[in-house]
N, C-alpha and C positions, 0 to 999 in steps of 0.2 A: 213730277218731272222726270223721275226715273221710269223708263219702259222696260219692264222685264222681258227677256227673250229666252230665259232658261234659268235653270238652278244656278245661281251665282253668276248670272250675266245680265247686264243691262246696258241701255244706251240713253243718252240724253242729247236732244237736238237743240240747235241755236240758229237764229238767223245769220246769213252771211250774204252780201251783195257782191258780185263780180261783174265788172263792166256793165253795171245797171241790172243785171239779171239776179233773180232770187235763187241762189244756188244752195243756201243752207250749209250747216256743218253739223258734225255729230261726234260725240265722245263716247268711247266704249268703257264700261266699268266691269271689272272681272274680280270675283272673290278669290283670293289666294288661299293656299293650304293652311296658313296660320290664321285665317279669318280676317286678315287685312284686305284692302282693296287696292287694285292697280287701275290708274286712269290712262287710258290710251287715247292720244290726241286731245288733250284737255282744251275745253271751252272756257269761256268766263264763268268763273264760280262765284255766285253771290252768296249772301248768308242763307237764303232759303234753301238753295241747292246743297250747301255745305251741311245744313241740318239734316237733310234727307240722306245724303251720303253717310253722315255719321250714325245714323240709325242702322245702317247695314254693316258698319265696321269702320276701323281707322283706315286712313289713306296711307298705304306702305309704300307705293311705287307710282311714279309719274313718268310717262313714256312719250317721247316725241318720235312718232314711227317713220317720219320721212323728213326730207329737207325742206318741206314746205308747210308742215304743220307743227310749228314750234312758237307761234305767236304768243300763246297764253301759258307756255311752260313756266317761264320765270314767275309769273304771277301765281301759279299754282304752287310752285316750289316755295314761295313766300308764305302762302297760307298754311302749308304743310311742311314745316321745317324738319319733321322727323322722317318724311318720306324720301326714299332713294330715288335718284333721277337718272334716266337712261336716254341718251341722245343717239339718233340714227346719224350716220356718217354726214358730215357737212352742216350739221345743226349747231355744233359749238361755235364754228366760225361765224354764222349768221347771228347768233345771240351775243357775241363779242363779250363785253364786260358784264352783261346780265346773266351770262350762263352760271348756274349754280356751281359752287366749288365742289360740291359732292357729286356732280354728274359724271357718269361713266359711260362708255360706248354701248350702243344697243347693236348687237350683232345677229348672226344666224343661229346662235346657240341660246337656248332658254336660260334665263338667270335662275339660280336656285330658289328665288322667291316665287317663281311661277312654274318651275319644272314639274311635269306631271299634271299641270292645269292647262297650259297652252303649249302648242308647238309653234315653231316660226321658221321662216326662211327669208332671205333677202332677194329682192327682185335683181337678179343680174342683168348686166347690159344696159343698166339705166344709171350711170353715175351722177347725173344731175338730181335724181330723185332719192336714190338709195333707200327705197321703201321696204320696211320690214313688215311681212305679212304674217298674220296669226291664224291658228286654227284652235278652236275650243272644242275638244272631243266630247265633253260631257253633254254638250247641246248639239253637236254636229254643226257647228257655226263656223264659217270663214270670216275673217275681219280684214277688210281692205281699207285703204286710205284713199289714194288717187288712182290706183291701177285701173279701176273701173268706176263709173257713175251709174246710177239706176234711176232715171226719171220715167218711170212707168207706173202709172199713167203720166203721160207727157202733159206739161203746163202749156197754156197758150200765151199770147201776147209777145212782149219782147224776150221774156225768159225762154219761151218756146222756140222763137226765132234764133235765139242765142245758141241753144242746144242743137238746133239743126246744123248751124254752121259749125259747131264743135263736134259734130258727129255722135251725139250722145242723146238722141231724142227718142223717147218712148220704148227703151229697152236698156238692159244692162250692156254697157259698152265701154270700151277704151276709147277716150277722147282723142281728137286730132292733136291736141296739145301733148298729151301723154305720148302718143305715138312719135311725135317729133322729138322726144327726148330718149328714145330708145336707140342706142348707138351699136349694140351688138345683139342682133335678132336671134342668134343661135343660143346665147346666153338667156335671153328672154324666154325662148321656148323651152329651154331646160328648167327654168323656174316654173313655167306653166305646167309642164309634165309632172314636176314634183308636187305642185299644189293639187293636181288632179288625182294624186295617189291618196289624198285625205278623203275621208267619208264624210262629206258635208252636205247638208240639206238646205241650209240657210246662209245668207251672206249679210254681213253688216257692211254698208258703204257709208263713207263720210258725207257724200253729196248725193242726194235723191232719197229714194225710198229703199228701206231694207227689203231683201229678197227673202220671202218667208217659206218658199216651197221651190222644188226643183232647181235649187242653186247650182248643183254641180253641173248640170247639163246647160244651164244658162251661162255659166262661166266658160264652159268649153266652147259654146258658140261665140261669146264676146272675145275670145282670145284666139280663135282658130286661124285668123290670118296675120297674127303678130309675127 
């Protein structure tokens, strides 16, 4: 169930339907310096997945990386009561009483748990999303949540039609929905310039297919008109 993308980096995919379209979702798993694991954008974790994670190390951190990918965080926090929890801005309000008491804000600064393993920045100019974007230098991998989708190759049927309407069909792209939530384009462009300073080759996306080569140039093209 874990798909290895590099030393100490995995993803796990799960089904997700949105307006009848098969969008899928994805969790990123990162090995931390102390041997524990960080779960970014957790998906439902059953006993089989939990056993597979346990073979790689104890879960030490659970991260909700933006204001839309929090649905399974409380469930993961209950399964891993020893894990620290980090919430992007806006997530605590959405979780309400289900927010773990131990949760702390996820900001633009790496926590000591993963400092030196992951770099990060916050997507500026998008206060409804507040997405924290990560870079894993050890594998030259960028980790996105909703800033871009990558449905390449493009699916057919209703899902393909949905993606055409969303502006995210057959390529790495920022969807029309994401674009509608960008309120300060200069801050967005500032974030994009910062991301392009990172030396990444691959991109993990939460919706669609991971980009396995040429990621930096594909990201540059996908965000050129933001």
